[in-house]
Backbone as CSV, one residue per row, in Angstrom:
resi,resn,N_x,N_y,N_z,CA_x,CA_y,CA_z,C_x,C_y,C_z
1,MET,-7.961,-15.073,-23.494,-7.481,-16.163,-22.679,-8.609,-17.144,-22.406
2,ALA,-8.734,-18.107,-23.231,-9.776,-19.117,-23.050,-9.358,-20.099,-21.962
3,ASN,-10.334,-20.533,-21.186,-10.127,-21.546,-20.146,-9.076,-21.159,-19.102
4,VAL,-8.979,-19.885,-18.793,-8.053,-19.437,-17.761,-8.864,-18.723,-16.687
5,SER,-8.608,-19.080,-15.435,-9.258,-18.399,-14.320,-8.519,-17.089,-14.072
6,ARG,-9.122,-15.998,-14.515,-8.477,-14.696,-14.363,-8.249,-14.324,-12.899
7,PRO,-9.199,-14.583,-11.982,-8.918,-14.241,-10.577,-7.678,-14.956,-10.033
8,HIS,-7.506,-16.218,-10.385,-6.343,-16.961,-9.905,-5.060,-16.399,-10.514
9,LEU,-5.112,-16.027,-11.784,-3.938,-15.467,-12.441,-3.583,-14.109,-11.840
10,ILE,-4.578,-13.289,-11.557,-4.336,-11.989,-10.929,-3.741,-12.184,-9.534
11,LEU,-4.320,-13.099,-8.759,-3.790,-13.374,-7.425,-2.352,-13.893,-7.498
12,ALA,-2.068,-14.727,-8.485,-0.702,-15.243,-8.652,0.275,-14.097,-8.890
13,GLY,-0.101,-13.161,-9.742,0.778,-12.022,-10.007,0.996,-11.156,-8.779
14,LEU,-0.068,-10.878,-8.045,0.051,-10.045,-6.846,0.858,-10.740,-5.752
15,ILE,0.592,-12.024,-5.554,1.324,-12.781,-4.533,2.792,-12.921,-4.925
16,GLY,3.050,-13.155,-6.205,4.439,-13.252,-6.669,5.198,-11.952,-6.473
17,ALA,4.556,-10.826,-6.804,5.206,-9.525,-6.617,5.492,-9.265,-5.143
18,ALA,4.527,-9.582,-4.295,4.731,-9.400,-2.857,5.844,-10.312,-2.349
19,GLY,5.905,-11.523,-2.893,6.946,-12.461,-2.489,8.341,-11.956,-2.834
20,VAL,8.485,-11.361,-4.012,9.786,-10.812,-4.409,10.156,-9.641,-3.497
21,ALA,9.185,-8.756,-3.223,9.456,-7.613,-2.349,9.845,-8.084,-0.946
22,LEU,9.146,-9.086,-0.442,9.475,-9.604,0.888,10.823,-10.311,0.902
23,ALA,11.165,-10.987,-0.186,12.471,-11.645,-0.267,13.583,-10.598,-0.191
24,ALA,13.383,-9.480,-0.875,14.375,-8.402,-0.811,14.465,-7.854,0.608
25,ARG,13.326,-7.622,1.224,13.306,-7.114,2.603,13.979,-8.103,3.546
26,GLY,13.650,-9.371,3.398,14.223,-10.388,4.270,15.723,-10.533,4.102
27,SER,16.222,-10.373,2.877,17.661,-10.528,2.658,18.445,-9.341,3.205
28,HIS,17.838,-8.173,3.243,18.536,-6.995,3.758,18.346,-6.830,5.261
29,GLY,17.194,-7.267,5.755,16.911,-7.076,7.173,17.291,-8.260,8.033
30,GLY,17.547,-9.395,7.404,17.933,-10.579,8.148,16.813,-11.212,8.958
31,GLU,15.567,-10.889,8.642,14.447,-11.445,9.387,14.055,-12.803,8.802
32,GLY,14.222,-13.848,9.593,13.933,-15.195,9.116,12.487,-15.406,8.748
33,ASN,11.559,-14.858,9.543,10.139,-15.041,9.240,9.751,-14.376,7.920
34,ILE,10.359,-13.246,7.616,10.076,-12.564,6.343,10.536,-13.443,5.179
35,ALA,11.714,-14.021,5.293,12.238,-14.875,4.225,11.366,-16.120,4.044
36,ILE,10.897,-16.695,5.138,10.021,-17.866,5.043,8.713,-17.485,4.351
37,ALA,8.126,-16.360,4.751,6.887,-15.897,4.117,7.104,-15.660,2.631
38,ALA,8.230,-15.052,2.265,8.536,-14.788,0.854,8.625,-16.091,0.072
39,ASN,9.309,-17.087,0.636,9.431,-18.384,-0.048,8.065,-19.019,-0.270
40,PHE,7.224,-18.992,0.761,5.885,-19.561,0.634,5.084,-18.819,-0.436
41,MET,5.202,-17.506,-0.468,4.442,-16.721,-1.430,4.902,-17.013,-2.859
42,LEU,6.192,-17.079,-3.077,6.692,-17.349,-4.427,6.314,-18.753,-4.900
43,LEU,6.420,-19.725,-4.019,6.044,-21.097,-4.374,4.562,-21.180,-4.738
44,HIS,3.718,-20.565,-3.918,2.283,-20.663,-4.150,1.810,-19.782,-5.302
45,ALA,2.547,-18.715,-5.610,2.215,-17.914,-6.798,2.377,-18.773,-8.053
46,ALA,3.459,-19.543,-8.107,3.675,-20.430,-9.254,2.581,-21.496,-9.335
47,ALA,2.190,-22.030,-8.171,1.113,-23.033,-8.156,-0.190,-22.423,-8.660
48,LEU,-0.464,-21.186,-8.280,-1.704,-20.532,-8.722,-1.725,-20.293,-10.227
49,ILE,-0.563,-20.079,-10.822,-0.517,-19.952,-12.284,-1.001,-21.254,-12.917
50,GLY,-0.501,-22.369,-12.418,-0.952,-23.663,-12.936,-2.427,-23.901,-12.678
51,ILE,-2.883,-23.577,-11.483,-4.291,-23.768,-11.136,-5.179,-22.908,-12.023
52,SER,-4.711,-21.721,-12.386,-5.528,-20.833,-13.224,-5.833,-21.455,-14.586
53,MET,-5.042,-22.419,-14.993,-5.234,-23.052,-16.303,-6.095,-24.306,-16.239
54,LEU,-6.500,-24.696,-15.057,-7.366,-25.857,-14.904,-8.820,-25.405,-14.932
55,SER,-9.668,-26.200,-15.496,-11.073,-25.794,-15.608,-11.981,-26.515,-14.614
56,ASN,-11.419,-27.370,-13.816,-12.162,-28.143,-12.840,-12.554,-27.243,-11.662
57,LYS,-13.821,-27.272,-11.247,-14.260,-26.429,-10.132,-13.536,-26.765,-8.838
58,VAL,-13.199,-28.025,-8.646,-12.490,-28.409,-7.426,-11.108,-27.750,-7.403
59,SER,-10.438,-27.692,-8.549,-9.117,-27.056,-8.595,-9.227,-25.559,-8.324
60,LEU,-10.305,-24.937,-8.773,-10.481,-23.512,-8.497,-10.678,-23.268,-7.004
61,TRP,-11.427,-24.145,-6.342,-11.585,-24.039,-4.884,-10.263,-24.308,-4.186
62,ALA,-9.460,-25.206,-4.759,-8.134,-25.471,-4.201,-7.299,-24.191,-4.219
63,GLY,-7.383,-23.450,-5.304,-6.652,-22.187,-5.406,-7.088,-21.189,-4.353
64,TYR,-8.390,-21.084,-4.142,-8.888,-20.155,-3.116,-8.459,-20.595,-1.716
65,ALA,-8.431,-21.903,-1.479,-7.968,-22.402,-0.177,-6.489,-22.076,0.016
66,LEU,-5.696,-22.214,-1.041,-4.279,-21.873,-0.950,-4.089,-20.393,-0.646
67,VAL,-4.860,-19.540,-1.310,-4.742,-18.097,-1.076,-5.116,-17.752,0.367
68,ALA,-6.224,-18.332,0.849,-6.652,-18.053,2.228,-5.620,-18.563,3.236
69,GLY,-5.137,-19.771,3.028,-4.120,-20.324,3.924,-2.839,-19.509,3.890
70,LEU,-2.461,-19.089,2.711,-1.252,-18.282,2.560,-1.405,-16.932,3.255
71,ALA,-2.578,-16.324,3.129,-2.818,-15.034,3.786,-2.655,-15.171,5.301
72,LEU,-3.174,-16.243,5.867,-3.061,-16.442,7.314,-1.634,-16.806,7.725
73,PHE,-1.040,-17.760,7.016,0.282,-18.242,7.397,1.348,-17.166,7.199
74,ALA,1.453,-16.670,5.966,2.463,-15.653,5.679,2.136,-14.352,6.413
75,GLY,0.845,-14.021,6.482,0.454,-12.808,7.187,0.885,-12.832,8.642
76,ASP,0.751,-13.968,9.287,1.167,-14.088,10.684,2.678,-13.932,10.807
77,LEU,3.439,-14.576,9.921,4.899,-14.453,9.977,5.343,-13.014,9.751
78,ILE,4.697,-12.344,8.809,5.048,-10.956,8.508,4.713,-10.046,9.687
79,MET,3.545,-10.226,10.271,3.152,-9.421,11.437,4.136,-9.618,12.592
80,ARG,4.530,-10.854,12.832,5.466,-11.132,13.915,6.821,-10.458,13.658
81,ALA,7.277,-10.500,12.402,8.585,-9.924,12.073,8.555,-8.395,12.095
82,MET,7.498,-7.814,11.577,7.475,-6.356,11.437,6.911,-5.622,12.648
83,LEU,5.932,-6.226,13.313,5.271,-5.541,14.431,5.475,-6.227,15.769
84,GLY,6.061,-7.430,15.746,6.311,-8.145,16.988,5.078,-8.740,17.630
85,THR,4.009,-8.865,16.861,2.761,-9.417,17.387,2.150,-10.344,16.339
86,PRO,1.470,-11.392,16.775,0.836,-12.279,15.796,-0.380,-11.618,15.148
87,LEU,-0.761,-12.132,14.007,-1.976,-11.674,13.330,-3.164,-11.880,14.259
88,PHE,-3.293,-13.077,14.796,-4.211,-13.432,15.874,-3.748,-14.792,16.382
89,PRO,-4.157,-15.194,17.582,-3.687,-16.488,18.100,-4.032,-17.638,17.143
90,MET,-3.053,-18.470,16.903,-3.199,-19.666,16.060,-3.397,-19.348,14.569
91,ALA,-3.034,-18.144,14.129,-3.192,-17.787,12.713,-2.294,-18.649,11.825
92,ALA,-1.034,-18.807,12.217,-0.119,-19.598,11.386,-0.565,-21.059,11.274
93,PRO,-0.925,-21.725,12.369,-1.407,-23.100,12.222,-2.693,-23.198,11.391
94,ALA,-3.597,-22.229,11.565,-4.822,-22.236,10.755,-4.473,-22.050,9.283
95,GLY,-3.528,-21.159,9.013,-3.087,-20.965,7.635,-2.416,-22.205,7.069
96,GLY,-1.609,-22.858,7.892,-0.968,-24.104,7.454,-1.996,-25.166,7.117
97,PHE,-3.042,-25.257,7.944,-4.127,-26.199,7.655,-4.803,-25.833,6.332
98,GLY,-5.018,-24.545,6.083,-5.617,-24.100,4.818,-4.743,-24.458,3.617
99,LEU,-3.438,-24.314,3.786,-2.517,-24.683,2.699,-2.567,-26.185,2.433
100,ILE,-2.556,-26.971,3.492,-2.649,-28.425,3.325,-3.964,-28.796,2.652
101,ALA,-5.056,-28.182,3.093,-6.363,-28.454,2.489,-6.371,-28.080,1.011
102,GLY,-5.760,-26.955,0.679,-5.693,-26.538,-0.724,-4.944,-27.538,-1.590
103,TRP,-3.812,-28.011,-1.094,-3.047,-29.001,-1.855,-3.812,-30.319,-1.975
104,LEU,-4.507,-30.723,-0.917,-5.303,-31.946,-0.995,-6.470,-31.784,-1.973
105,LEU,-7.102,-30.611,-1.974,-8.161,-30.351,-2.953,-7.616,-30.409,-4.373
106,LEU,-6.408,-29.911,-4.552,-5.798,-29.975,-5.882,-5.596,-31.434,-6.300
107,ALA,-5.179,-32.273,-5.364,-5.020,-33.705,-5.657,-6.365,-34.328,-6.017
108,VAL,-7.420,-33.972,-5.271,-8.758,-34.482,-5.564,-9.203,-34.040,-6.947
109,SER,-8.850,-32.800,-7.324,-9.288,-32.301,-8.638,-8.698,-33.119,-9.789
110,GLY,-7.568,-33.779,-9.500,-6.961,-34.621,-10.532,-7.747,-35.873,-10.839
111,VAL,-8.562,-36.324,-9.891,-9.350,-37.534,-10.110,-10.844,-37.227,-10.228
112,TRP,-11.204,-35.967,-10.058,-12.616,-35.550,-10.115,-13.124,-35.670,-11.540
113,LYS,-14.255,-36.324,-11.712,-14.842,-36.434,-13.049,-15.696,-35.194,-13.308
114,ARG,-15.585,-34.688,-14.507,-16.329,-33.469,-14.869,-17.776,-33.736,-15.067
């Protein structure tokens, strides 16, 4: 696999698998936060597949920002649904900021000169 970021591809596969499992859990348990987390995970897994094929360092950092933001955002929703407690105060907003930053970094990578 030439010019493919293997860490991003591995993360995409793991996040996608977790997203499918959470979607199944959310559809059977009726937990809205689980379904939202699953949707975010599946969407961002697909984005990470695309990012894994970019060779720009800024795009690779964008992928890591998306993963970190997703871990905080989805992790907080999952913790609230399954344990009734947040991951930590302001985890979801911090994760949302990380996701926004990741997408903005991806936009910057489109105009970044190598």
